[in-house]
Phi, psi and omega in degrees: 000153183268165182286149179299130178085005180293318178293313175303323184298300177290334176290323181295313182305317182281300183306303184280326184294313176298324179297312175306314176302314176289325171298312180299316174296325177300314186286337173289318173301309183302323180287345178276345178109012168284148184297139183269078178262134186292326180302330179292314188291314181295327185283316175305320185288315183301311180299326185292319179293327185275309190268351181253004185305306187306308184294319175298323178284326172292322171295317174290334174291307185295318175300317179293323175302308179303320183279338171288318185289320177285331175070042184223167175224034166292123185296317182305320181292316172310312180309301184300309182288331177289321182297308181301307183299317175299312181290316176300318190292310185297317177306313185295311186289328177294317181298320176295327181293313178302324180287320178294323177290313186288336171286327175056051179300173178294140189258006187266337188283152177304324182296333174293321176303310177302308179296325187286326180290319182295322182262000173295317173297305180304317174302327173292321181288324180294321181283340179279335176121145186277351185295332183285334188300313179303311178311304177304313179301322177289320179298311181297321181299321176299309179299313182293335170302308185299318175302306182299319178287332174287337176256346181220072188295338186279350177098003175124202184297160178285164181302342177274352177103350179284159175239115178309124180276323180235126174297152176297141182249100190285343176277357182289327180292323179291320185288328182293329180279344181281000000 
């Protein structure tokens, strides 16, 4: 069985995370003189959803592991760790992309399709500039903190490793005696 809120957490990482990245890319384009059209934002968001799914889920997984290990739902901690994990992940994936391009492996194999999909979004962020990655990571981490806190208010697993399936309801005792 999965932990409470897992689907909501990873869906938020994908949908909201890709929107944050697309919105920031769109704003950078508008500030650079491109026309501020909603259609450009929607097209960027669509391609962000398609090519950013694996990267967003990987980011969310690593962020959740770090924050479970730390055992906190403090927004400031999620912001800092999210910025760091996002930046480190993009650096790692862009280096993997450079290695993949220099290796020039066969393009017919299924692994080539997977690697191309995995490495397309980090390569686009590298071309746009690394300065935006910590901002995006922190913003996504703040949203994921709120989602994780909503489903796991206790901060994660119990000290014995078990995961409570239903949070305690203090009003249940009063209702039983009525």
